FILUM-707936 format. One record per residue (C-alpha): y negated, x negated, z; residue in three letters. Coordinates in steps of 0.02 Angstrom, whole numbers, padded with zeros to 5 digits, always signed. Each point is the difference from the previous one (the first is absolute). Example, Ala and Ser with C-alpha at 12.3 -4.5 7.8 and 13.67 -1.06 7.14 Angstrom:
+00225-00615+00390ALA;-00172-00069-00033SER;
END
This chain:
-00481+02855+01615MET;-00090+00147-00076SER;+00068+00083-00157SER;-00174+00046-00061HIS;-00080-00096-00142ILE;-00178-00057+00029ARG;-00124-00121-00075ALA;-00016-00167+00089LEU;-00168-00047+00077PRO;-00107-00115-00107THR;+00003-00139+00130GLN;+00191+00004+00008LEU;+00011-00001-00190VAL;-00110-00155-00005ASN;+00105-00086+00133GLN;+00158+00035-00099ILE;-00083-00072-00154ALA;-00054-00150+00102ALA;+00182-00034+00041GLY;+00030-00029-00185GLU;-00160-00094-00043VAL;-00040-00096+00161VAL;+00150-00103+00055GLU;-00096-00136+00093ARG;-00173-00083-00001PRO;+00042-00087-00164ALA;+00019+00170-00083SER;-00174+00050+00059VAL;-00077-00159-00070VAL;+00088+00025-00167LYS;-00064+00177-00022GLU;-00179-00042+00053LEU;-00013-00158-00106VAL;+00068+00091-00152GLU;-00133+00133+00025ASN;-00131-00138+00002SER;+00069-00072-00161LEU;-00006+00172-00081ASP;-00182+00011+00055ALA;-00041-00155-00102GLY;-00023-00117+00148ALA;-00027-00185-00034ARG;+00004-00054+00181ARG;+00119+00068+00131ILE;+00006-00054+00182GLN;+00142+00050+00116ILE;-00030-00018+00188ASP;+00153+00020+00111VAL;+00030-00002+00187GLU;+00168-00013+00087GLN;+00098-00002-00162GLY;-00089+00157-00061GLY;+00059+00110+00144ILE;-00167-00002+00091LYS;-00117-00010-00151LEU;+00002-00007-00189ILE;-00169-00005-00086ARG;-00012-00011-00191VAL;-00173-00029-00073SER;-00040-00003-00185ASP;-00148+00000-00120ASP;+00067+00137-00113GLY;-00087+00155-00068VAL;+00003+00088+00168GLY;+00016+00186+00043ILE;-00136+00131-00004GLU;-00052+00079+00164LYS;+00059+00173-00052ASP;+00173-00069-00045GLU;+00040-00094+00160LEU;+00087+00148+00083ALA;+00091+00040-00162LEU;+00065-00178-00010ALA;+00092+00029+00165LEU;+00086+00159-00059SER;+00172+00000-00081ARG;+00020-00009-00187HIS;-00184-00037-00029ALA;-00032-00142-00122THR;-00118-00057-00136SER;+00139-00086-00098LYS;+00089+00150-00074LEU;-00067+00159-00078GLN;+00140+00070-00108ALA;+00187-00014-00035LEU;-00037-00118-00143GLU;-00075-00125+00124ASP;+00159+00008+00105LEU;+00102-00052-00151GLU;-00108-00154-00033ARG;-00047-00067+00173ILE;-00106-00156-00010ALA;-00066-00002+00179SER;+00086-00066+00156MET;-00019+00163+00096GLY;+00009+00174-00071PHE;+00073+00126+00124ARG;-00144+00013+00123GLY;+00117-00015+00151GLU;-00036-00171+00074ALA;-00162+00032+00096LEU;+00050+00167+00080PRO;+00173-00069+00043ALA;-00076-00154+00083ILE;-00131+00106+00090ALA;+00136+00111+00074SER;+00084-00146+00092VAL;-00152-00105+00048SER;-00183+00006+00047ARG;-00079-00019-00171LEU;-00183-00021-00046THR;-00059+00008-00180LEU;-00170-00072-00045ALA;-00068-00014-00176SER;-00155-00020-00103ARG;+00006+00056-00179ALA;-00091-00099-00132ARG;-00183+00050-00016ASP;+00014+00094+00166ALA;-00145-00020+00122GLN;+00110-00011+00153GLN;+00178-00023+00060ALA;+00098+00135+00092TRP;+00155+00001+00108GLU;+00128+00126+00060LEU;+00138-00001+00130ASP;+00173+00048-00056GLY;+00015+00139+00130ASP;-00175+00073-00020GLY;-00118+00082-00124ASP;-00166-00076+00054ASP;-00071-00119-00128VAL;-00122-00124+00076ARG;-00107-00143-00067PRO;+00075-00173-00004ALA;-00061-00178-00023ALA;+00079-00059-00161LEU;-00079-00088-00148SER;+00128+00053-00131ARG;+00182+00046-00029GLY;+00123+00075+00124THR;+00068-00048+00170VAL;+00158+00082+00070VAL;+00041-00035+00183SER;+00171+00044+00066VAL;+00022-00017+00190ARG;+00150+00027+00115ASP;+00131+00028-00135LEU;+00133+00128+00052PHE;-00091+00036+00164TYR;+00049+00185-00014ASN;+00178-00032-00059THR;+00077-00109+00137PRO;+00173+00006-00079ALA;-00067-00085-00158ARG;-00098-00128+00101ARG;+00159-00055+00090LYS;+00075-00054-00166PHE;-00140-00124-00033LEU;+00040-00184+00025ARG;-00100-00135+00087LYS;-00177-00032-00056ASP;+00050-00162-00087LYS;+00138+00086-00098THR;-00109+00146-00053GLU;-00139-00117-00054PHE;+00125-00101-00102GLY;+00044+00156-00100HIS;-00184+00043-00018LEU;-00048-00174-00058GLU;+00138+00004-00131GLN;-00068+00163-00070VAL;-00176-00071-00013VAL;+00064-00157-00086LYS;+00098+00103-00126ARG;-00157+00100-00041LEU;-00104-00159-00012ALA;+00125-00075-00124LEU;-00017+00144-00123VAL;-00190+00018+00009ARG;-00079-00171-00022PRO;-00163+00085-00049ASP;-00021+00063+00179VAL;-00045-00104+00152ALA;+00110+00029+00153PHE;-00037-00046+00181ILE;+00128+00028+00138LEU;-00051-00012+00184MET;+00118+00014+00150HIS;-00069+00013+00176ASN;-00166-00068-00061GLY;+00078-00151-00087ARG;+00000-00024-00188GLU;+00179-00011-00065VAL;-00043-00028-00181PHE;-00140+00028-00122ALA;+00030+00014-00187ALA;-00150-00016-00115ARG;-00017+00092-00164GLN;+00098-00082-00140ALA;-00070+00023-00172GLY;+00122-00102-00103ASP;+00179-00062+00001ARG;-00043-00164+00084GLU;-00083+00086+00148SER;+00142+00126+00005HIS;+00121-00144+00016GLU;-00102-00071+00144ARG;+00020+00167+00088ARG;+00188-00008-00032LEU;+00005-00175+00076ALA;-00096+00061+00153ASP;+00112+00150+00028LEU;+00170-00065-00056LEU;-00020-00187+00023GLY;-00038-00142-00119ALA;+00187-00036-00022ALA;+00026+00168-00085PHE;-00138-00030-00125LEU;+00064-00176-00039GLN;+00171+00070-00043GLN;-00059+00160-00086ALA;-00001+00036-00186LEU;-00139+00112-00064TYR;+00035+00111-00149PHE;-00059+00154-00094GLU;+00115+00100-00112TYR;-00021+00168-00085ALA;+00122+00108-00098ALA;+00039+00185-00027ALA;-00159+00056+00089GLY;+00044-00102+00155LEU;-00091-00154+00065THR;+00070-00119+00130LEU;-00104-00142+00070ARG;-00007-00104+00155GLY;+00081-00148+00085TRP;+00186-00030+00025VAL;+00057-00151+00100ALA;+00129-00118-00070ARG;+00174+00025+00072PRO;-00017-00161+00100ALA;-00130+00093+00106PHE;+00123+00135+00053SER;-00011+00081+00172ARG;+00127+00043+00133SER;-00081+00173+00014GLN;-00083+00119-00121ALA;-00168-00030+00084ASP;-00099-00063-00149MET;+00033+00136-00128GLN;-00154+00096-00054HIS;+00014+00126-00141PHE;-00137+00117-00059TYR;+00002+00144-00123VAL;-00173+00040-00068ASN;-00073-00099+00147LEU;+00102+00103+00126ARG;+00118-00099+00112MET;+00174+00073-00007VAL;+00177-00030+00057ARG;+00116+00065-00135ASP;+00189-00019-00017LYS;-00009-00008-00189LEU;-00126-00142+00007VAL;+00099-00093+00132THR;+00159+00013-00103HIS;-00085-00061-00159ALA;-00075-00151+00088VAL;+00165-00042+00085ARG;+00088+00007-00169GLN;-00128-00118-00075ALA;+00031-00127+00140PHE;+00188+00026+00000GLN;+00037-00158-00096ASP;-00111-00116+00101VAL;+00005+00063+00180LEU;+00153+00000+00111TYR;+00051-00010+00182HIS;-00100+00153+00052GLY;-00170-00072-00048ARG;-00145+00112-00051HIS;-00132-00031-00135PRO;-00188-00005+00031ALA;-00124+00086-00115TYR;-00163+00094-00021VAL;+00018+00116-00149LEU;-00108+00135-00077PHE;+00073+00133-00114LEU;-00125+00103-00099ASP;+00048+00155-00098LEU;-00065+00172-00047ASP;-00023+00099+00164PRO;+00085+00148-00085ALA;+00162-00103-00007LEU;+00015-00026+00187VAL;+00005+00127+00143ASP;-00079-00066+00160VAL;+00017+00164+00094ASN;+00182-00019+00051VAL;-00021-00065+00178HIS;-00121+00042+00141PRO;-00052-00182+00024THR;-00015-00027-00189LYS;+00105-00158+00010HIS;+00125+00062-00127GLU;-00026+00051-00180VAL;+00106+00080-00136ARG;-00008-00059-00180PHE;+00019+00123-00141ARG;+00089-00133-00105GLU;+00093-00092+00137GLY;+00121-00089-00117ARG;-00144-00065-00106LEU;-00094-00066+00152VAL;+00157-00081+00072HIS;+00045-00090-00161ASP;-00181-00054-00028PHE;-00012-00077+00173LEU;+00169-00085-00015PHE;-00028-00074-00173ARG;-00177-00060+00037THR;+00045-00087+00162LEU;+00159-00068-00078HIS;-00103-00082-00137GLN;-00128-00069+00123VAL;+00137-00080+00106LEU;+00082-00072-00156ALA;-00141-00124-00029GLU;+00065-00176-00035PRO;-00047-00135+00124ALA;-00113-00085-00124GLY;-00107+00155-00022GLU;-00011+00026+00186GLY;-00075-00171+00026LEU;-00133+00040-00128GLN;-00047+00159+00091GLY;+00057+00127-00128VAL;-00036+00170+00075ALA;+00044+00124-00136ALA;+00174+00071-00015ALA;+00089-00116-00121PRO;+00122+00051-00132GLU;+00182-00046+00035PRO;+00048-00168-00071ALA;+00092+00011-00164ALA;+00156-00094-00045GLY;+00072-00123+00123GLY;+00162-00094+00021HIS;+00138-00018+00127ILE;-00019-00172+00076PRO;+00176+00005+00072ALA;+00070+00015-00177LEU;-00124-00100-00101ALA;+00059-00159-00085ALA;-00054-00163+00079ASP;-00139-00094-00086ARG;+00034-00179-00044GLY;-00164-00059+00073ASP;+00043+00060+00176ALA;+00080-00142+00095GLN;+00015+00034+00186PRO;+00036-00142+00116SER;+00172-00020+00076GLU;+00026+00083+00169PRO;+00026-00110+00151THR;+00157-00001+00106ALA;-00067+00124+00128TRP;-00048+00128-00131GLN;+00125+00127-00067PRO;+00045-00013-00183GLN;-00072+00134-00111GLN;-00012+00021-00186SER;-00159-00041-00094ARG;-00143+00120+00037MET;-00004+00108-00157PRO;-00186-00003-00035LEU;-00062-00036-00174GLY;-00151-00112-00022VAL;-00114+00064-00136GLY;-00125-00144-00002GLU;+00034-00178-00054ARG;+00043-00125+00133ARG;-00156-00097-00046GLU;-00106+00149+00051ALA;+00068-00005+00177TYR;-00022-00187+00007ARG;-00179+00025-00054ALA;-00019+00130+00139ALA;+00059-00131+00123GLN;-00129-00118-00068ALA;-00135+00132+00023TRP;+00052+00016+00182GLN;+00007-00189+00023ALA;-00135-00076-00115PRO;+00017-00177+00067ARG;+00181-00007-00049ALA;-00039+00071-00171ALA;-00111-00147-00039ALA;+00151-00112+00009ASP;+00106+00111-00115MET;-00042-00029-00182PRO;+00118+00139-00059GLU;-00122+00127+00076LEU;-00150-00063-00094ALA;-00091+00137-00091GLY;+00090+00140+00093TYR;-00132+00085+00106ALA;+00016+00152+00111GLN;-00107+00137-00074THR;-00071+00152+00088SER;+00103+00110-00114GLU;+00159-00085+00059GLN;-00054+00020+00180THR;-00037+00186-00023ASP;+00168+00029-00082SER;+00091-00076+00151HIS;-00082+00075+00155PRO;+00139-00063+00114LEU;-00035-00177-00057GLY;+00129-00137-00019PHE;+00137-00059+00115ALA;-00028-00160+00099ILE;+00151-00004+00118ALA;+00147+00091+00080GLN;+00003+00018+00189LEU;+00168-00009+00091HIS;+00088+00076-00148GLY;-00077+00170+00041VAL;-00182+00004-00054TYR;-00090-00051-00158VAL;-00174-00072+00024LEU;-00123+00023-00142ALA;-00182-00040-00028GLN;-00123+00115-00089ASN;-00188+00008-00013GLU;-00015+00096+00164ARG;+00109-00114+00104GLY;+00182-00002+00052LEU;+00135+00125-00049VAL;+00161+00013+00102LEU;+00150+00084-00081VAL;+00164+00054+00079ASP;+00109-00047-00147MET;+00150+00110+00044HIS;-00107+00154+00033ALA;-00102-00027-00158ALA;+00152-00029-00112HIS;+00085+00151+00078GLU;-00144+00114-00054ARG;-00005-00078-00173ILE;+00186+00028-00025THR;-00008+00176+00072TYR;-00141+00054-00116GLU;+00094-00072-00148ALA;+00155+00100+00049PHE;-00104+00159+00009LYS;-00077-00031-00171GLN;+00172-00027-00073ALA;+00062+00160+00080ARG;-00150+00096-00065ALA;+00034-00063-00176GLY;+00184+00044+00003GLU;-00013+00160+00101GLY;+00108+00048+00148ILE;+00183-00008-00048LYS;+00114+00130+00076SER;+00182-00013+00048GLN;+00116+00152+00008PRO;+00084+00033+00167LEU;+00188-00007+00006LEU;-00003+00154+00111VAL;-00152+00114-00021PRO;-00086+00048+00163VAL;-00033+00185+00037SER;-00151+00039+00110VAL;-00044+00166+00082ALA;-00187+00034-00012VAL;-00120+00145+00017SER;-00038+00111-00149ARG;-00176-00075-00010ARG;+00070-00177-00006GLU;+00126+00050-00134ALA;-00139+00075-00104ASP;-00103-00157+00025MET;+00144-00112-00058ALA;+00028+00108-00153GLU;-00185+00001-00040GLN;-00017-00190+00016HIS;+00159-00047-00092GLY;-00097-00120-00112ALA;-00071-00088+00153VAL;+00175-00032+00069PHE;+00059-00063-00170ALA;-00148-00120-00010GLU;+00047-00066+00172LEU;+00180-00031-00053GLY;+00075+00151+00090MET;+00103+00137-00080GLU;-00014+00159+00103VAL;+00073+00169-00053ASP;-00011+00170+00080ARG;+00165+00079+00050LEU;-00064+00161+00078GLY;-00148+00082+00086ASP;+00009-00122+00146GLN;+00106-00143-00065SER;-00032-00162-00097LEU;+00114-00138-00061VAL;-00047-00183-00024VAL;+00097-00075-00146ARG;-00090-00167-00023ALA;-00111-00120+00098LEU;-00109-00147-00050PRO;+00112-00150-00032ALA;-00091-00105+00131LEU;+00029+00137+00130LEU;+00180+00040-00039ARG;+00047-00033+00182GLN;-00137+00113+00069ALA;+00029+00165+00091ASP;-00015+00124-00145ALA;-00030+00152+00110GLU;-00134-00083+00105ARG;-00086-00069-00154LEU;-00001+00172-00082LEU;-00071+00086+00155ARG;-00137-00131+00019ASP;-00054+00021-00181VAL;+00002+00190+00015LEU;-00106-00009+00158ALA;-00131-00103-00091ASP;+00001+00118-00149LEU;-00024+00152+00112VAL;-00146-00076+00098VAL;-00087-00112-00127HIS;+00066+00052-00170GLY;+00062-00177-00035SER;+00115-00130+00078SER;+00006-00189+00012GLN;+00156-00006+00108ARG;+00119-00067-00131ILE;-00125-00128-00066LEU;-00031-00058+00178GLU;+00185-00029+00032GLN;+00022-00085-00168ILE;-00148-00112+00040ASN;+00081-00044+00166GLU;+00154-00059-00094VAL;-00107-00099-00121LEU;-00098-00075+00145ALA;+00162-00060+00080THR;+00056-00075-00165MET;-00169-00086-00019ALA;+00009-00070+00177CYS;+00171-00077-00028HIS;-00047-00065-00172GLY;-00162-00085+00050SER;-00029-00180+00048VAL;+00039-00033+00182ARG;-00085-00104+00133ALA;+00030-00188+00002ASN;+00018-00005-00189ARG;-00102-00145-00065ARG;-00108+00044-00151LEU;-00076-00111-00130GLY;-00186+00011-00036ILE;+00030+00095-00162GLU;+00108+00127+00091GLU;-00132+00026+00133MET;-00135+00027-00130ASN;+00112+00119-00096ALA;+00022+00099+00160LEU;-00189+00011+00021LEU;-00021+00061-00179ARG;+00130+00137+00025ASP;-00084+00056+00161ILE;-00164+00018-00092GLU;+00077+00113-00132SER;+00117+00105+00108THR;-00045+00170+00071GLU;-00002+00021+00189ARG;+00031-00186+00020SER;-00104-00008+00159GLY;+00152+00052+00103GLN;+00188-00015-00016CYS;+00127+00141-00009ASN;+00004+00010+00189HIS;-00188+00014+00023GLY;-00033-00182+00048ARG;-00150-00093-00075PRO;+00048-00120-00140THR;-00158-00106-00003TRP;-00164-00025+00089THR;-00166-00083-00041GLN;-00095-00118+00114LEU;-00171-00026-00075ASP;-00110-00150+00035MET;-00102+00097+00129VAL;+00157+00035+00102ALA;+00058-00179-00017LEU;-00170-00067+00053ASP;+00007+00110+00155LYS;+00167-00074+00048LEU;-00075-00175+00002PHE;-00174+00051+00064LEU;-00083-00068-00156ARG;-00185+00032-00017GLY;-00030+00022+00186ARG;
END
């Protein structure tokens, strides 16, 4: 190895840059398609052969490139998207560094053809040459990339099979198609059309594209919302927890229309789903965050997949609170298709502690059913109202019941009870109800568990978190940074029911814990909270553990299977489901109810065929 310092050849510099920008064929497609989007394209076609290893051709109808600028476009740090430092601080385009084309050209056989608007003819240029020659092209730009990594055999060996590489490439194209419904996308592989997405001009057509790319099941379970606050706007679709995934394969997040993978975003979303998703499941969503470009730095990673927010704490809390509110929708609102982020429900009661109503008279359990105390659900409506509901569901029987005369089911009553009215109990486990759409099936234990759990949380929120002093304070050795963090956030610890004092530069002492967590490991709890404060500026650790205790209490205090319920009790359960936040799933992430509409029921019995 020579000790002399020398400048690297241009070709070697480009190949080094390619190692950062071009990881695989999918990376090439991402860079080229983003260039097409920056050029104002409204139709983009991607032709691929052998997973992109043999050929990648991206054609668009954008503004094109002038003849005199073709060679410049293939040189490093040449771009039309930035002119001054001020532009770098407010990046609104997908590309901005001018590295993609020369990096790709250095590890492939690249041809660039383009026809600028109002130009008389199209021109093309090879990536390794300077001769510009005429080309047959009506408009826009065509970039052809052949034999990827042909001159870097070591990189080519790391590529996977054609099918695997195309899978990554297809995923990239789908992600880009999700964020730009105003652009038509066509993907071809080995001469076969994989998918074609037409331009979507409104939300309805955008949702059709979502159904095509993510499946109709996602759209059926997704809640659409738009929410703005503090200069931030979050919109998109988030699937109900019942549509959770075993892998994080349906999570699409965009910042100013740029697809990103960010730890802060991932943490905020996970926190929002903490109370409704368990057992290692992952949420599904397509979310768009819009903010001032000056408040986000997109130039922190060569592939531009990561971003850095100037106000990270603000963004984190905004994402968490918005999604938390969306997921808190009561079941009744969900059936009516409410898409906006609802306000948290006010008030509430604790069913497990509420006094029994005199009008609730459950039937006696049979010999094979375990004895259990009366289900503590209060019935707000008169018994006659439920009897009238039964008459509405069975009109022939109502004709023979004079006590129901003059009591008609109004549309207002129907709208106020979207889950309908109970008609039966199945095997002591499920409640069957009828509404205008069809049949509603309710897991009574799971539903009552969520109702009780939410009531416990509301009671805790009203009373605050009570702390209990430790008989023997626990000393914990920490770093100086962690000690400073604990001293700085003393009020946060007090709000969470913890009393933490600083003993020295690198020592803390825990003197009190939340009463519900008095048996917890004080040192571990302190370190977990400090870790969250260091990384995210806030912590939900204590609340999560308290909620776990409350969830256990709710589970043991809820009605169990094989408990026979009277009709009034079943209807009271339906009413509480309609008014309870996050009632679509229990504390363990299981669904609490499902709807079978008349279309689904007709399909089961082949009606209309």
